[in-house]
ROROPA-449534 format. One record per residue (C-alpha): y, z, x; residue number from 1; residue in three letters. Coordinates in steps of 0.001 Angstrom, whole numbers, plus 524288, in hexadecimal, padded with zeros to 5 digits. Example, Ala and Ser with C-alpha at 12.3 -4.5 7.8 and 13.67 -1.06 7.14 Angstrom:
REM ROROPA-449534
DRENTOR north    up  east resi resn
DRENTOR 7EE6C 81E78 8300C    1  ALA
DRENTOR 7FBDC 81BE4 83566    2  SER
This chain:
REM ROROPA-449534
DRENTOR north    up  east resi resn
DRENTOR 8B003 47E8C 936E4    1  UNK
DRENTOR 8A299 479C9 93B11    2  UNK
DRENTOR 8981A 481DE 941DB    3  UNK
DRENTOR 893D1 48FDD 93FB4    4  UNK
DRENTOR 89436 49AA7 949A9    5  UNK
DRENTOR 887F1 4A219 94D69    6  UNK
DRENTOR 88711 4AF00 95499    7  UNK
DRENTOR 88762 4AC61 96329    8  UNK
DRENTOR 88A1A 4B33D 97009    9  UNK
DRENTOR 891D5 4AD94 97B66   10  UNK
DRENTOR 8905F 4B290 98941   11  UNK
DRENTOR 89A75 4B0E3 99415   12  UNK
DRENTOR 8A5DD 4B827 999CF   13  UNK
DRENTOR 8AE2B 4BC7C 98E3D   14  UNK
DRENTOR 8BCA5 4BFD3 98E10   15  UNK
DRENTOR 8C5AE 4C33C 982CA   16  UNK
DRENTOR 8D274 4CA7F 980E0   17  UNK
DRENTOR 8D3EA 4D6CC 978C5   18  UNK
DRENTOR 8E2AA 4D829 97A49   19  UNK
DRENTOR 8EE89 4D316 9818B   20  UNK
DRENTOR 8EC31 4D6B5 98FE5   21  UNK
DRENTOR 8FAAA 4D9D5 9916B   22  UNK
DRENTOR 8F9BB 4E41F 986B6   23  UNK
DRENTOR 8EE9D 4EC60 98C2F   24  UNK
DRENTOR 8EEBD 4F6A5 996DA   25  UNK
DRENTOR 8E55D 4EE94 99F1F   26  UNK
DRENTOR 8E119 4E055 99DF5   27  UNK
DRENTOR 8D2FE 4E4A2 99C4A   28  UNK
DRENTOR 8D64D 4EADA 98F2F   29  UNK
DRENTOR 8DAA4 4DDAC 989E8   30  UNK
DRENTOR 8CE05 4D5F2 98B9E   31  UNK
DRENTOR 8BF41 4D641 98C3D   32  UNK
DRENTOR 8B77F 4CE89 99643   33  UNK
DRENTOR 8A8E4 4CD7F 997CF   34  UNK
DRENTOR 8A433 4C63E 9A3E7   35  UNK
DRENTOR 8974F 4C41D 99CD1   36  UNK
DRENTOR 89A05 4C59B 98E60   37  UNK
DRENTOR 89449 4C251 98137   38  UNK
DRENTOR 89C27 4BDD2 97575   39  UNK
DRENTOR 89474 4BE5F 968C4   40  UNK
DRENTOR 89935 4B5E2 95D7D   41  UNK
DRENTOR 893E2 4B7CD 94FBF   42  UNK
DRENTOR 8905D 4AD81 945BC   43  UNK
DRENTOR 89DF8 4AE60 93FAA   44  UNK
DRENTOR 8A429 4A9B4 94C51   45  UNK
DRENTOR 8A9A1 4B71D 94FA3   46  UNK
DRENTOR 8A869 4C00B 95B56   47  UNK
DRENTOR 89D7B 4C9DD 95998   48  UNK
DRENTOR 89C86 4D042 966F3   49  UNK
DRENTOR 8A174 4CF43 974D6   50  UNK
DRENTOR 89D48 4D657 98112   51  UNK
DRENTOR 895C4 4D63B 98DE7   52  UNK
DRENTOR 889A2 4CDDB 98DB4   53  UNK
DRENTOR 880D8 4D8C8 992B1   54  UNK
DRENTOR 884A6 4E12D 986FC   55  UNK
DRENTOR 88479 4D700 97C2C   56  UNK
DRENTOR 878A4 4CEB9 97FF3   57  UNK
DRENTOR 86E9D 4D997 97D4B   58  UNK
DRENTOR 8742F 4DB68 96F8E   59  UNK
DRENTOR 872C5 4CD38 96B57   60  UNK
DRENTOR 866E2 4C95D 9632F   61  UNK
DRENTOR 85C07 4C1E5 969BC   62  UNK
DRENTOR 85F26 4B36E 96A04   63  UNK
DRENTOR 86D8C 4B562 966FD   64  UNK
DRENTOR 87495 4A8FA 96B78   65  UNK
DRENTOR 87C70 4AACA 977F8   66  UNK
DRENTOR 88457 4A094 97F4D   67  UNK
DRENTOR 8875A 4A3D9 98D73   68  UNK
DRENTOR 892A2 49DCF 994F7   69  UNK
DRENTOR 891E1 49F8F 9A3B8   70  UNK
DRENTOR 89E9C 49FAE 9AB5E   71  UNK
DRENTOR 8A6B4 4A10E 99F21   72  UNK
DRENTOR 8AF89 4AA4D 997B3   73  UNK
DRENTOR 8B040 4AB15 988F3   74  UNK
DRENTOR 8BDB5 4AE1C 9835A   75  UNK
DRENTOR 8C3C9 4AD52 975D1   76  UNK
DRENTOR 8C88B 49FC9 97229   77  UNK
DRENTOR 8D671 49CAD 975FD   78  UNK
DRENTOR 8E14D 49DA0 96BE8   79  UNK
DRENTOR 8EC7D 493CA 96CF8   80  UNK
DRENTOR 8F826 49884 9650D   81  UNK
DRENTOR 900D6 48C81 96653   82  UNK
DRENTOR 8FE30 47DF1 96736   83  UNK
DRENTOR 900AB 47111 9601A   84  UNK
DRENTOR 8F4B3 4699D 95BEA   85  UNK
DRENTOR 8FC0E 45CC7 958FA   86  UNK
DRENTOR 900AB 45C7D 96717   87  UNK
DRENTOR 8F2D9 45B8C 96C8E   88  UNK
DRENTOR 8F46C 44D1B 96F79   89  UNK
DRENTOR 90189 44EC8 9766F   90  UNK
DRENTOR 8FDFF 459B5 97FD8   91  UNK
DRENTOR 9038C 456B0 98D5B   92  UNK
DRENTOR 90F28 44EB1 98881   93  UNK
DRENTOR 918C6 44CB1 9938F   94  UNK
DRENTOR 92601 45174 996FF   95  UNK
DRENTOR 92DE3 4583A 98C56   96  UNK
DRENTOR 93294 465CD 988E2   97  UNK
DRENTOR 930D6 46B77 97B64   98  UNK
DRENTOR 93A92 4649E 97268   99  UNK
DRENTOR 9394B 4572C 978B7  100  UNK
DRENTOR 92A8C 458F5 9795B  101  UNK
DRENTOR 92A15 45B08 96AA7  102  UNK
DRENTOR 93205 44EB3 96819  103  UNK
DRENTOR 92B0C 44631 9721B  104  UNK
DRENTOR 91CEC 44A13 9700F  105  UNK
DRENTOR 91A56 4543D 96598  106  UNK
DRENTOR 920B7 44EBC 9596F  107  UNK
DRENTOR 91B6A 440D8 95B42  108  UNK
DRENTOR 90DBA 4462B 95D95  109  UNK
DRENTOR 90DF8 44F76 9520F  110  UNK
DRENTOR 9129C 444BF 948DC  111  UNK
DRENTOR 904B9 43F2C 9493E  112  UNK
DRENTOR 8FF35 44B19 94254  113  UNK
DRENTOR 902E0 446D4 934B5  114  UNK
DRENTOR 8F587 44027 9352A  115  UNK
DRENTOR 8EAC0 449B8 93170  116  UNK
DRENTOR 8E082 4415C 93821  117  UNK
DRENTOR 8E833 4410F 944C8  118  UNK
DRENTOR 8EAF9 44FA7 94402  119  UNK
DRENTOR 8DC80 4529F 94247  120  UNK
DRENTOR 8D8FB 44A97 94E33  121  UNK
DRENTOR 8E2BC 451DB 956C4  122  UNK
DRENTOR 8DF07 45F02 950CB  123  UNK
DRENTOR 8D0EF 45CC3 954CB  124  UNK
DRENTOR 8D4D1 459A5 962C9  125  UNK
DRENTOR 8DDF1 46559 96332  126  UNK
DRENTOR 8D3F9 46F40 95E2D  127  UNK
DRENTOR 8C92D 46A16 966D5  128  UNK
DRENTOR 8D24C 46B47 9726D  129  UNK
DRENTOR 8D554 4795C 96EE5  130  UNK
DRENTOR 8C6DE 47C92 96E58  131  UNK
DRENTOR 8C439 47564 97B06  132  UNK
DRENTOR 8CE44 47E3F 9815D  133  UNK
DRENTOR 8C8DD 48AB5 97B63  134  UNK
DRENTOR 8D366 48CA6 9710E  135  UNK
DRENTOR 8CD64 49156 9645B  136  UNK
DRENTOR 8D9BE 49553 95CE5  137  UNK
DRENTOR 8E6AA 48E0D 95C6B  138  UNK
DRENTOR 8F3E4 48EDF 955EE  139  UNK
DRENTOR 8F88B 480D4 95526  140  UNK
DRENTOR 903DE 478DA 95032  141  UNK
DRENTOR 90062 46D2E 947E3  142  UNK
DRENTOR 90A8F 46296 9454B  143  UNK
DRENTOR 9143B 46204 93A05  144  UNK
DRENTOR 90A25 45A7A 93215  145  UNK
DRENTOR 90146 4624F 92924  146  UNK
DRENTOR 8F648 458F9 92CF2  147  UNK
DRENTOR 8F673 45E31 93AE4  148  UNK
DRENTOR 8F43A 46C53 936D1  149  UNK
DRENTOR 8E9E5 4683B 92CFF  150  UNK
DRENTOR 8E297 460AB 93772  151  UNK
DRENTOR 8E2E9 46BE2 94126  152  UNK
DRENTOR 8DE77 475D2 9371E  153  UNK
DRENTOR 8D337 46CF6 9330E  154  UNK
DRENTOR 8CE6F 46ABC 940F0  155  UNK
DRENTOR 8CFAA 4792B 9449B  156  UNK
DRENTOR 8C867 47D37 93851  157  UNK
DRENTOR 8BD10 47461 93BF7  158  UNK
DRENTOR 8BC43 47B4B 94930  159  UNK
DRENTOR 8BDE8 488DC 942F5  160  UNK
DRENTOR 8C927 48B78 94C43  161  UNK
DRENTOR 8D3BC 49587 94A5F  162  UNK
DRENTOR 8DFF5 48D33 94967  163  UNK
DRENTOR 8EDED 48F45 944E5  164  UNK
DRENTOR 8F6D7 483D5 941FD  165  UNK
DRENTOR 9010D 47ED3 9389D  166  UNK
DRENTOR 90889 47276 93600  167  UNK
DRENTOR 91554 47234 93D66  168  UNK
DRENTOR 921ED 47460 935BA  169  UNK
DRENTOR 92C91 46B72 93B1D  170  UNK
DRENTOR 9379C 465CF 932FE  171  UNK
DRENTOR 9423F 46216 93CCD  172  UNK
DRENTOR 9450F 45D82 94AB7  173  UNK
DRENTOR 938B2 45552 94B16  174  UNK
DRENTOR 934DF 4476B 9474A  175  UNK
DRENTOR 93247 444FB 938E6  176  UNK
DRENTOR 923CB 442B4 93BBD  177  UNK
DRENTOR 9223F 4510B 93F91  178  UNK
DRENTOR 92B67 45791 935DF  179  UNK
DRENTOR 928F3 45E16 928E1  180  UNK
DRENTOR 931DC 46570 91F7A  181  UNK
DRENTOR 93248 473EA 91C15  182  UNK
DRENTOR 92C22 470FD 90EED  183  UNK
DRENTOR 92194 467BE 913CA  184  UNK
DRENTOR 91E67 47070 91F5A  185  UNK
DRENTOR 91BFA 47C36 916A0  186  UNK
DRENTOR 91465 47495 90C63  187  UNK
DRENTOR 90B57 46EA9 9168E  188  UNK
DRENTOR 909C9 47BCD 91D6C  189  UNK
DRENTOR 905E7 48279 910C4  190  UNK
DRENTOR 8FB8A 4782C 90E2C  191  UNK
DRENTOR 8F5E6 47A0E 91BD2  192  UNK
DRENTOR 8F660 488D8 91ABC  193  UNK
DRENTOR 8EF18 488F5 90DDE  194  UNK
DRENTOR 8E4D4 47F99 912FE  195  UNK
DRENTOR 8E281 484FC 920AB  196  UNK
DRENTOR 8E850 4927D 92329  197  UNK
DRENTOR 8DD16 49C26 923EA  198  UNK
DRENTOR 8D29C 491B4 922E6  199  UNK
DRENTOR 8C82B 4947F 92D0B  200  UNK
DRENTOR 8CF88 498F9 93928  201  UNK
DRENTOR 8DBED 4915A 9364A  202  UNK
DRENTOR 8E9B0 4969D 934A5  203  UNK
DRENTOR 8F6C6 49093 93153  204  UNK
DRENTOR 9034E 491C5 93915  205  UNK
DRENTOR 910BD 48E9E 933B2  206  UNK
DRENTOR 9159D 48595 93E75  207  UNK
DRENTOR 923ED 48210 9402D  208  UNK
DRENTOR 9241A 47A61 94CEA  209  UNK
DRENTOR 93050 48184 95179  210  UNK
DRENTOR 93D5C 484D4 94B78  211  UNK
DRENTOR 9439E 4786B 950C7  212  UNK
DRENTOR 93B2E 46FC9 9482B  213  UNK
DRENTOR 93BFC 4780B 93BCC  214  UNK
DRENTOR 947F5 4799D 93346  215  UNK
DRENTOR 94BBB 48719 92E6B  216  UNK
DRENTOR 94617 48305 92148  217  UNK
DRENTOR 938F2 48005 92744  218  UNK
DRENTOR 9389E 48C8C 92F4A  219  UNK
DRENTOR 93BCA 4943D 922FC  220  UNK
DRENTOR 930D7 48D45 91BB5  221  UNK
DRENTOR 92783 49048 92700  222  UNK
DRENTOR 92ADE 49EB0 925EA  223  UNK
DRENTOR 92805 49EA5 91765  224  UNK
DRENTOR 91B3C 4975F 9199D  225  UNK
DRENTOR 91701 4A18B 9238F  226  UNK
DRENTOR 9185F 4AC35 9195F  227  UNK
DRENTOR 9116B 4A4BC 90E98  228  UNK
DRENTOR 903A4 4A5EA 913EC  229  UNK
DRENTOR 8FC6A 4B107 91A8E  230  UNK
DRENTOR 8F879 4AFC5 928B4  231  UNK
DRENTOR 90069 4A3D9 92C9C  232  UNK
DRENTOR 9050F 4A218 93A8C  233  UNK
DRENTOR 911D4 49C86 93F81  234  UNK
DRENTOR 912A2 49472 94BE5  235  UNK
DRENTOR 91E4D 48DFF 95259  236  UNK
DRENTOR 92574 48C78 95F53  237  UNK
DRENTOR 92F67 495A0 9654A  238  UNK
DRENTOR 93862 494FF 97127  239  UNK
DRENTOR 930E8 48AFA 97901  240  UNK
DRENTOR 93C27 4832B 97EC7  241  UNK
DRENTOR 94A8B 485CE 981C2  242  UNK
DRENTOR 94F5E 4798A 97AA3  243  UNK
DRENTOR 94724 47D47 96EE3  244  UNK
DRENTOR 94D5B 48AC7 96E83  245  UNK
DRENTOR 95B10 4851F 96F9A  246  UNK
DRENTOR 95859 47BE4 9644D  247  UNK
DRENTOR 9536B 4873B 95C09  248  UNK
DRENTOR 9605F 48E22 95E6B  249  UNK
DRENTOR 967B1 48227 9597E  250  UNK
DRENTOR 95F1F 480A9 94D74  251  UNK
DRENTOR 95F22 48F1B 949C5  252  UNK
DRENTOR 96C0D 494B9 94EC2  253  UNK
DRENTOR 96B38 49FE6 94504  254  UNK
DRENTOR 95EB8 4A544 94B3E  255  UNK
DRENTOR 95F6D 4AE07 95741  256  UNK
DRENTOR 95442 4A777 95E8D  257  UNK
DRENTOR 9489C 49E4B 95D06  258  UNK
DRENTOR 93F00 4A86B 957E3  259  UNK
DRENTOR 9492C 4AD0F 94E28  260  UNK
DRENTOR 94865 49FB1 947A5  261  UNK
DRENTOR 93A0A 4A198 944A7  262  UNK
DRENTOR 93BDE 4AFD3 94130  263  UNK
DRENTOR 94695 4AC98 9377A  264  UNK
DRENTOR 93D1F 4A3F9 92FFD  265  UNK
DRENTOR 931FA 4ADD6 92FE1  266  UNK
DRENTOR 929B1 4A73C 93A3D  267  UNK
DRENTOR 92825 4B26E 943F0  268  UNK
DRENTOR 91CD9 4BBC0 941B0  269  UNK
DRENTOR 90F66 4C066 94602  270  UNK
DRENTOR 90908 4B331 94350  271  UNK
DRENTOR 913C0 4AB29 949DC  272  UNK
DRENTOR 91093 4A444 956A6  273  UNK
DRENTOR 91BCB 49EA2 95E91  274  UNK
DRENTOR 9187C 4951E 96961  275  UNK
DRENTOR 91F59 496A6 97691  276  UNK
DRENTOR 92A10 4A109 975A1  277  UNK
DRENTOR 92E9A 49E24 98374  278  UNK
DRENTOR 93D38 4A075 9823D  279  UNK
DRENTOR 93E59 4AC27 9792D  280  UNK
DRENTOR 94952 4B615 978D8  281  UNK
DRENTOR 946B7 4C4A4 97865  282  UNK
DRENTOR 948E3 4C58B 969BF  283  UNK
DRENTOR 93F40 4BA92 9670E  284  UNK
DRENTOR 934BE 4C155 96F14  285  UNK
DRENTOR 9370F 4CE5D 9687D  286  UNK
DRENTOR 936CD 4C805 95B20  287  UNK
DRENTOR 929EA 4C11E 95E06  288  UNK
DRENTOR 923FC 4CE24 961F8  289  UNK
DRENTOR 929BE 4D58D 95674  290  UNK
DRENTOR 924B2 4CBAB 94C9C  291  UNK
DRENTOR 9177D 4CA28 95352  292  UNK
DRENTOR 918FE 4BB7C 9553C  293  UNK
DRENTOR 91231 4B47B 96064  294  UNK
DRENTOR 91534 4AAFA 96B5B  295  UNK
DRENTOR 90BB4 4A07E 96FD7  296  UNK
DRENTOR 90D35 49ED1 97E8D  297  UNK
DRENTOR 90BA7 49054 981DC  298  UNK
DRENTOR 90C92 48F26 990AF  299  UNK
DRENTOR 907B6 4813E 992B3  300  UNK
DRENTOR 9118E 47B51 9893A  301  UNK
DRENTOR 91C97 48421 98DE4  302  UNK
DRENTOR 91A8F 47EE2 99B9A  303  UNK
DRENTOR 917C6 470D8 99784  304  UNK
DRENTOR 92442 46FB4 98F6C  305  UNK
DRENTOR 92C48 4778F 99931  306  UNK
DRENTOR 92F87 48192 98EB7  307  UNK
DRENTOR 92F13 48DFA 996D3  308  UNK
DRENTOR 926DD 499A3 99ADB  309  UNK
DRENTOR 9222D 4A2D9 99042  310  UNK
DRENTOR 92491 4B142 9932A  311  UNK
DRENTOR 9177C 4B751 98FB9  312  UNK
DRENTOR 91A99 4C44E 99634  313  UNK
DRENTOR 926FE 4C5EF 98E2D  314  UNK
DRENTOR 91FB1 4C32A 98188  315  UNK
DRENTOR 91548 4CD1E 984EE  316  UNK
DRENTOR 91F95 4D748 98820  317  UNK
DRENTOR 92558 4D570 97A84  318  UNK
DRENTOR 917B9 4D55A 97454  319  UNK
DRENTOR 91900 4C799 96EDC  320  UNK
DRENTOR 90BD8 4C1A7 96B63  321  UNK
DRENTOR 908B8 4B659 974A4  322  UNK
DRENTOR 8FD36 4AD01 974C4  323  UNK
DRENTOR 8FA6D 49FDB 97B15  324  UNK
DRENTOR 8FD05 49206 9766C  325  UNK
DRENTOR 8F943 484FE 97C65  326  UNK
DRENTOR 9044F 47DFF 97516  327  UNK
DRENTOR 8FD33 4710C 97605  328  UNK
DRENTOR 90305 46690 976C8  329  UNK
DRENTOR 90EAF 46B8C 97ED6  330  UNK
DRENTOR 9049B 474C4 98455  331  UNK
DRENTOR 8FC8D 46DE3 98E8D  332  UNK
DRENTOR 8EEE0 472E2 98BA3  333  UNK
DRENTOR 8E637 47789 98086  334  UNK
DRENTOR 8E004 480E1 98A49  335  UNK
DRENTOR 8E3D8 48F1F 98905  336  UNK
DRENTOR 8DF1B 490EC 996FC  337  UNK
DRENTOR 8E8EB 486ED 99BE0  338  UNK
DRENTOR 8F32E 48CFC 99318  339  UNK
DRENTOR 8F079 49A1B 99984  340  UNK
DRENTOR 8F1DC 49398 9A6CC  341  UNK
DRENTOR 8FFC1 48FAB 9A332  342  UNK
DRENTOR 9028A 49CDC 99CE0  343  UNK
DRENTOR 8FF3E 4A38A 9A9A9  344  UNK
DRENTOR 908CD 49ACD 9B0E5  345  UNK
DRENTOR 9139E 49D40 9A6F4  346  UNK
DRENTOR 91235 4ABEF 9A89C  347  UNK
DRENTOR 9120C 4AA54 9B76D  348  UNK
DRENTOR 91EDE 4A2E7 9B6AF  349  UNK
DRENTOR 92463 4AE9D 9AF68  350  UNK
DRENTOR 91FAE 4B7FE 9B9E7  351  UNK
DRENTOR 9143A 4BD2F 9B20E  352  UNK
DRENTOR 90575 4BBC8 9B284  353  UNK
DRENTOR 8FC9D 4B862 9A720  354  UNK
DRENTOR 8EF7C 4BEFD 9A921  355  UNK
DRENTOR 8E321 4B7DC 9A4D5  356  UNK
DRENTOR 8E04B 4C2E2 99B4B  357  UNK
DRENTOR 8ED6A 4C0BE 994B7  358  UNK
DRENTOR 8EB31 4B20C 99545  359  UNK
DRENTOR 8DE70 4B2CC 98DCC  360  UNK
DRENTOR 8E4AD 4BC69 98464  361  UNK
DRENTOR 8EFA9 4B2A1 981A1  362  UNK
DRENTOR 8E5DD 4A7BA 97F48  363  UNK
DRENTOR 8DCE1 4AF8F 9763F  364  UNK
DRENTOR 8E004 4BCB6 9700F  365  UNK
DRENTOR 8EEDA 4BB29 970D2  366  UNK
DRENTOR 8EDA6 4AE99 96909  367  UNK
DRENTOR 8E597 4B58F 95EC3  368  UNK
DRENTOR 8EF9F 4C086 95E27  369  UNK
DRENTOR 8FAC9 4B6CC 95D1A  370  UNK
DRENTOR 8F408 4B051 95196  371  UNK
DRENTOR 8EFFB 4BD5B 94B8C  372  UNK
DRENTOR 8E1D0 4B923 94CCA  373  UNK
DRENTOR 8DDA6 4C389 95692  374  UNK
DRENTOR 8D53E 4C9EF 94C22  375  UNK
DRENTOR 8CC44 4BE21 94D13  376  UNK
DRENTOR 8CF46 4B6EE 959CF  377  UNK
DRENTOR 8D331 4B8F8 967F5  378  UNK
DRENTOR 8C822 4C10A 96D9E  379  UNK
DRENTOR 8B9DC 4C4CE 96BA9  380  UNK
DRENTOR 8BACF 4D13D 963BA  381  UNK
DRENTOR 8AFAE 4D1FA 959C4  382  UNK
DRENTOR 8B262 4CAB9 94D32  383  UNK
DRENTOR 8BBF1 4C107 952ED  384  UNK
DRENTOR 8B9FC 4B279 95126  385  UNK
DRENTOR 8B248 4ACBE 95C6B  386  UNK
DRENTOR 8BBC7 4A2F0 96246  387  UNK
DRENTOR 8B86E 4A2CC 970B4  388  UNK
DRENTOR 8B768 49A3D 97CB1  389  UNK
DRENTOR 8AEA2 4994B 98889  390  UNK
DRENTOR 8B65F 4978D 99513  391  UNK
DRENTOR 8AEE1 490EA 9A007  392  UNK
DRENTOR 8B275 4975F 9ACFF  393  UNK
DRENTOR 8AC5F 48C24 9B4B2  394  UNK
DRENTOR 8B2B1 480DF 9AD65  395  UNK
DRENTOR 8B759 47A04 9B9C4  396  UNK
DRENTOR 8B382 47B26 9C815  397  UNK
DRENTOR 8C074 481B3 9CB3D  398  UNK
DRENTOR 8BF2A 48B25 9BFE3  399  UNK
DRENTOR 8B167 48ECD 9C42C  400  UNK
DRENTOR 8B5A3 49095 9D24D  401  UNK
DRENTOR 8C124 49924 9CE5F  402  UNK
DRENTOR 8B938 4A133 9C4B3  403  UNK
DRENTOR 8AF68 4A455 9CF51  404  UNK
DRENTOR 8BA87 4AB65 9D61D  405  UNK
DRENTOR 8BF08 4B36D 9CA70  406  UNK
DRENTOR 8BC4D 4C1F4 9CB68  407  UNK
DRENTOR 8BF3A 4C697 9BD9C  408  UNK
DRENTOR 8C28B 4C221 9AFDE  409  UNK
DRENTOR 8D12A 4C27D 9B2CC  410  UNK
DRENTOR 8CF8A 4B7F9 9BD28  411  UNK
DRENTOR 8C5FD 4B016 9B4EC  412  UNK
DRENTOR 8CF27 4AF89 9A951  413  UNK
DRENTOR 8DAC3 4AC55 9B1DA  414  UNK
DRENTOR 8D3B9 4A0DE 9B80F  415  UNK
DRENTOR 8D07D 49BF0 9AA5E  416  UNK
DRENTOR 8DEE7 49CEA 9A6C0  417  UNK
DRENTOR 8E36C 49559 9B2B1  418  UNK
DRENTOR 8D88B 48B72 9B521  419  UNK
DRENTOR 8D2F3 48A9C 9A773  420  UNK
DRENTOR 8D3B9 47FA0 99D74  421  UNK
DRENTOR 8CB44 47913 99319  422  UNK
DRENTOR 8C01E 47768 99CD6  423  UNK
DRENTOR 8BDDC 4861D 99C60  424  UNK
DRENTOR 8BB02 485DE 98DC7  425  UNK
DRENTOR 8AC43 484D5 98D85  426  UNK
DRENTOR 8AB17 487C3 97EFF  427  UNK
DRENTOR 8B3F3 48B60 973A1  428  UNK
DRENTOR 8AF1B 49302 967D1  429  UNK
DRENTOR 8B5DE 4941B 95AA0  430  UNK
DRENTOR 8B084 49F16 95204  431  UNK
DRENTOR 8A3FA 49F0D 959BE  432  UNK
DRENTOR 8A1EE 4904C 9591A  433  UNK
DRENTOR 8A2CD 487EA 96556  434  UNK
DRENTOR 8ADB1 47E00 962D0  435  UNK
DRENTOR 8AF3B 478A5 9708A  436  UNK
DRENTOR 8A5D6 4772C 97BCD  437  UNK
DRENTOR 8AB55 471A0 9883F  438  UNK
DRENTOR 8A7B6 46361 98A81  439  UNK
DRENTOR 8A29F 46226 97C89  440  UNK
DRENTOR 8A8DA 45E93 96F96  441  UNK
DRENTOR 8B0B3 469A3 96964  442  UNK
DRENTOR 8A908 46AC4 95CB2  443  UNK
């Protein structure tokens, strides 16, 4: 955790969400936007003040350091609530749907992560790529090897990033090189928890890959592990693919549906994040809402693997917590802006429209709420940790041309969601420290 923060002010357009735009009487109640704003960060790397430049500038001491970004908007850093760091090197692998894709690409790739040295090399690439795309907080799968989680924790700690991960639990229906046992999985998880959980900005997630690859004994052990330590998360997959769901029914005929498998073993709760949730029955949706569990919406991977179209409107109607996941490597981009592009198209295919205000909510504050970190992340309320990004509105000739024809912040944000990518990320800050500057090295 190198470098120290110093008090500093940043001037640009500033946008952040205060609430879910679908939950307020008017969209304007859900956000704050300053066309010419000032964000003041203190020497602890936390938000001190936010407001219009003409009001805040006269209150700053003489000589107070100010960085001004023309043609830019500052927003909170993006929060990615589902991805797989060991799959970084296999992003854009051709031609399979979920179960065949795991066998053909995922398991052979993840078998390499028994090497700590190799895992550290990939972890560095993965975290630098997140920062280059403006993602400052991530919930990530490691591989089944304890070395993979150790490597990712170590690299994230050095960058002072907020990161949640855990070694995968997987003791069947996978090659021997990526399997553990219920006993070994819990023993290794405990060691990682005691070393890393709560260190800096790091958190541990109990991580059964999905119920297909864990025996009842391992799922039961995962449930016990979740109760052993305070503040643990649980992450897994749910109802991504029709063949997957059919196989779950064969493996667990005594359970009434897919979610019931996890619920039976004590894995459904307020700190549980389920990736996908495309093909859920009414009872599953109601149970997710009742138990305050969350879904990570992963549009690029859902389209890439041909899994289906997530029903965001239905989840919102049932008050299920939803945030956004890149799902790299089945997901096709680390960029939350590109992920929002695909999310918009998914909702269009379902006859709905995803507003840019809701899009930025999903990519920032909703992620913090999903992870129960909204007391410290997700927007610029005073006292929150200063993870933020500078979005360049003139990053390409087309972007500049289109932005010159935007009449309000709604249009500006929507253009970012549809045309935006990593080129828009001018700078990424983690707790007030610049960790990525476009066209320069990350550190």
